[in-house]
N, C-alpha and C positions, 0 to 999 in steps of 0.2 A: 406339835404338828402345825398349830396356827402360826407360831413364830417362823417356822420353816417356810410356810406358804407366803407369809409377808416378805421374807427375805428373797424368795424367788420372784415375787412380783416386782420388788424394788430393782432387782438385778435385770429383769426383762425391760422395765421402763427405762433404766439408765442405758442399757446396751442398745435398745431400739432408738433411743434419742440420739446417741452418738453416731450410730450407723446412719440414721436418717439425715443428720446434720452433714455428715461427710458426703452422702449421695446428693443431697440438695445443693451443697456448695459446688461440687464437681459439675452437676447438671446446669447450675446457674452460670458458671464460667463459660460453658459451651453455648448456652442459650443467649446470654448477653452478647457474647462475641458475634454469634450468628445474627442476632437482632440488630446490632449496631452496623454490621456489614450490609444488611438489607437496607437500612435507613440511609447509610452512606451512599449506596448505589442510587437510590431514589433522588437524594439531594444532588448528586453529581449529574443525574439526568436533567433535573430542573436547571442547574447551573449552566450546563451545556446548551440547553434550549434557550435560556435567557441570553447567553453570549451570542448564539447564532442569530437570534432575532434582532439583537442590537446592531449587528453588522448589516443585516438585510435592510433594516429601517434606515440606518445611516446612509448607506449607498443609494437607496431608493430616493430619499429626500434630496440628496445632492444631485442626482440625475434630474429629478423634477425641477429643482432650482435652476439647473443649467438650461432647461427648456424654456422656462418662463423668463429667464434673463434676456432672451431675445426680444422681448417686448419692451417698448419704451414706457408704456403706462397701462394702467387698468382703467376701466370705465370711471368716469368722473365721480359718480356717486360712491363707488367702492373706494376710490382713492381718498376721498374725504374721510371715509370710515377708517381707512388704514392709518391716516395721519393722526386721527383723534384716538390715541391709545386708551385714554381714561374712560371713554364711553363705549369701547369695543364690545365688552360682554353684554352691556345693557341692550345693544342694538342688534345683536346677532340673531335672536329668535324672530326678529321682524323681517329678516332678509328672505325674500322669496326668489328673486330673479338671479340667474346665473351670470357671472361676469365672464368676459372673454378669457381671463386667466384660468378660471375654474374649468372652463370647457377644455382648454389645452391640457391642464393637469390631469383632468379626469380621463381624457383620451390616452395620454401618455402613460398614466398609472396602469390602466388596464392592458395596455400593450406590454408593459414591463411584467405584469403578473402573468400574462399568457406565455411569455417567453421564459419566465423564471422556472427553474426546476421545482418540482413539488416538495416543499419543505414543511408545509403545515398539515398537521392531522386534521381530521374532520371537525373536531371540537373548537380549534383555534381559528380566528377570523382576522384577515388583514384588510384594511380599508383606508381610504383617504377621507379626511374631514376638512371642510373649508371654514375659514373664519370671516370670509367676506360675502358669503351667501349661505343658503340653506343646504348646499350640496353635501351629500355624503355618498360615497361610492355605493353602487348597487349591491356590493357584497355584504353590506351591513346597513340595511334600511332603517334600523331602529337606533342609529347612532347620532341622530340629530342632537345638537348641543343643547343641553339643559343647564342653565347657569349654575343653579345650586348643586346639581350633581357634578358638574365639571369642577367646581371649587372643592367639593367634599372629597372627591377621589384624587385630587392633586394631579390630574392628567391633562390639564389645559395649558398649552404653551403660553397663552396670553398672560396668565397670572404667575408664571414661574419666574423665579429669581434668576439674575444673570449667572450665578454660580451653577444652578441646575441646568441652564441652557448651554453652559460652556462646552460640554462634550456632545451636544446635540441629541442627547438621550434623556427622556423623561419616563419615570416609572411610577405608576399610580399605587395608592394603597390597595390592598386586597378589598374587593367589594362584591356584593351580591346583586345579580340582575333580578328582573321581575319574577323569574322562575325559581329564585333562591340559589342559583348556581354561583359559585365563587370564581371570580376572575381577577387577573392582574393585567393592566393595559400598559404596553410599552409604546412610546411615541417618539417621533423625531420631527422637529418643526421644519417648515419650508419658508424660506425668507424671500422677500421681494423688495428691493430698494430699502434694506435695513429694517423692514417691518415683517411681522409674521402673518402670512396669509392662510396658513393651514398646516396640517400635519398628517403624516402617515402613521398608522397604528396597527398593532397586533394585540388582540385580546387572547390571553392565555387562560385556558380552562384548567383550573388547579386540580380538580378531582381526577384528571387523567394520570396524575402521579400517584402511585400506590402509597397508601398511608396518609394521604393529605386530609382525609376526613377525620383522622385522629390527631391532627395538629391544631393547636391554638396559637394565635399570633399576638405577640406583645410588641408595641411600637415605642421606640425611644429616639429622641432627637438630641444629639450631642455635637456641639460646635457646628451646627448647620448640616450635619450628616444624619440621615435617618437610618436607624438600625431596626430591622424587622427580625424579631426572634421567633423562629418557628420551633415551638416546643412540642415534642411528641409525648402524648399522654399527660398525666397529671404530675407536675413537678412540685413535690412537697418540700423540697430543699432549696428553693429559690435559685436553682442552677449551680449550687455549690458542688454537687457531685454529678456532673453531667458531661457526657462526651460531646464536644463542640466542634462544628465545622463552620467556616464562614466563606462567603463569596461576595466580592466587591462587584456589584452589578453596574454601577456608573459612579460618577464623581461625587454623588451625594446620597447613594443608596447602598447599604450593606445588608446582606441576608446572613443571619446567624442561625444555624440549625443545631438544636440541642436535643440530646437523648438522655434524659435523667436516669442514671443507672439505678439509684435507690428506688425510684418509682416503679421500675421494672421488678425489683426485688419485692417491694410491698405488694404489687399486684399479683405476684405469683407465690406469696408466702403461704397461702392456703394449701399449696401443693406439698409444702414441708410437713404440715400436719397430716395430710393424707398419707404421705410416705411413712410418717411416724406411726400412724394408726395401723397401716398395713403391715409394716415391719414388726410392730409390737404384736400384732395378731399372729403373724407367721412364727415369730420367736416363741410366743406362748404355746402354740400348737406343737412346735418342735420340743419345747421343754416338757410339755405334757406327755408327748409320745416317749421321750427319753425316760421320764419318771415311771411311766407305765411299763416300759421295757425293763427297768431296774426292778420294779415291784414284781413283775412276772418272773424275772430271773430269780429273785429272792423266794418267791412262792414255789417255783420249781425246785429250788435248792432245799427248801424246807420239807418238801415232799419226800426227798430221798436222803435227807441229812439228819443226823442225831444232834439235837441242840446242846446236850451236855458235853459231849466229847469232840464234836466236829467231824466224827466219822460218818460214813454212810449208814442208812438203815436198810431193813430188808426189802423195802420198796424198789431198791436199785436192781434187785434180781429180775424185775419185770422190764427194766430199761432196755431199749433196743440196742444202744451202744454196748451195754454189758453183754447181751446175748451174742452180738456179732463178734465181740472180742474173744469170748471163750469158744465160739464156733470156729473161728479162723485159726486160733493158736492152741486150742485145748487149754487146760489149766490144772494146777494143783490147788487143793482146797485145804485150809487149816481151820479146824474147829478149836476155839480157845475158850477156856473157862477159868475164872479166878478161883484161887484156893482160899478157903477159910474166910470168905467175904462176910458170911452170915455172922461169924463170931465178932468180926470188927464192927459190924452194924449194931449187934447186941451190946457190945462192951463200950464203944465210943460214940455211937450214934450214927444215923444215916448220913450226916454231912461228912463224917470221916470216911464212911463207906463210899461216898461219891468221890472223894479224893483218891481212894484206891482204884476206882473204875477209871478215873482220868489218868492215873499212873500207868495202867495197862495200855490205854489208848495212846498215850505219848510214846511208850516203848514201841508199839506197833508202827507208829509213824516213823520212828527212827530206824527200825530194822528193815522194813519193806520199802519197795520202790514207789515213786509217785504214781506210776501207771497201774499199780496194784489196787484192787478193790478191798478196802478195809471197812468192815461192817460191824456195827454193834447190833446184834440180833435181839437183845433184851437183857435187862439186869446186868449181870457180870459175864454174859455170854457174848462171844465175838466170832466173826468169821474173817478169814483172809483168803481172797481168791486171787491167785497169781497166774495170769495168762502167760502161756509159753514157758512155764517153769516145770521142770521134771521133778519127780517125787524125791530123788536124792538131794537135790538142792533145797527143796522145800523142807525136808527133814533137818538139814543143817540150819536153815533159817529158824525153825521151831526151837532148836536148842539155843540159838543166839537170842531169841526172844525171851526165853526163860531166864537167861543170865541178865539181860537188860532190865527186865521187870524187877528181879530180886535184888540187884545191886544198888538200887536207889531207894532212899527212905522218903517218907512224906508225912505230913501233918506235924503238929507240935510234939506229938508223942514219938517221933522218929520211928514210925512203923514201916514195915516192909510187907510186900505181898508176893505171892507166887502164882503161877499159872500152870494148867495142864493143857496139852495140845494133842489133837488127833490129826494125822496127815494122810491124805489120799490124792491120787492122780486120777483125773476124770478119764473114763474109758470112752472110746469112740461112740458117738451118738448117744451118750448117757445123759439123761436129764440132770440138771443141776441139783434138783431136790434129792435125787437118788444119791449123788455124790456127797451131798451134805450129810445125809443119814449115815453113810459109811464113815465119814469123817467123825461124826458124833460117837459111833461105836468105838473107833480107835481112841477118841478122847476119854471115854469111860475106862478103857483099858489102861490109859496113861495115869488116870486118877488112882486106879487100883494098885498100880505098881509101887 
């Protein structure tokens, strides 16, 4: 029993494991595909936003340049500052007074913004920043140039290389403001007489892109091009098994978005064990119910079945199916008794007597139909209840049974056995016990003959 239980447990564990693995793999294929599509849409949204802002800033700076080009000079003090490129950053924070150029640009900038279609969400801010005075457009009052911050974020045109300025677009590193919010600043410089006098900027609030809070950024510089790798989740595989999308933002900035597939699998692997446990429990319950059903069926069979011969026992007479069968079709009943079984038991032993009983039972199985009720009522006494069978046919079957029992030998002693049979046909509404008693009376008559 213990070995059978262990075998069942191993079978359940293995089956539930394979079933869980199949379900997990199928669900992961759909989940990863859906997950990647969501991330791809967000990166596409970010890329389109960046490309749109690049165009807006480029054309805005060119328009502002066109306006200031009408002036022959800026104020003398500011012109000296413009000519002295090496000291520009050191002197910026000391400038308080507005130049005539700043006034023109500030006015023209706000006129452009007012006439421009609304393209910025509430979180993003567009502003003008001057490098020849302390002016910052009123849209961003906290954007006054701080030298260290400007250098750290790489968004100051004054310190940018010629290569970065070639396409007139500068993109900063991702940075946090005083509130801890993450931004990227896109800038476009404004030139006056071959010098940079300011720039127009848009601060992009990164958290407005879904999933940005789950992204960490790796920065790499290769041949003067800065690659920002936006990696979703934890990448334990160093990007070897990652779905990758890239976007060239300007001539020196490339964004690479990575969705590590294996990290998604690792993060959801606990669900495999949950599926395994649940499926194992379900299979265990089904197996338990199946075994209980088998045991119940066996127990029910044992109630109405004779263990030695495989025939039914007298309990079947109380069975509802039996009662319905003889009620619907009536029946003939044969009372059967082995001849000289006592002598065989006394001479050769009960084990040979048991062989004689089995011989009679086997003959009954051969002669009668599968739908007939073949009963061992006790010892060497038997009943055959034949639903829908008339007495004439039952009598012929009784003779056939006698021949079948006697023509075959059994045991090492080559013995044979005979039977006596009493046959009756049940009368209408007659109780089965009454018909059996009448069959017994005819049996005794057959024995006496």
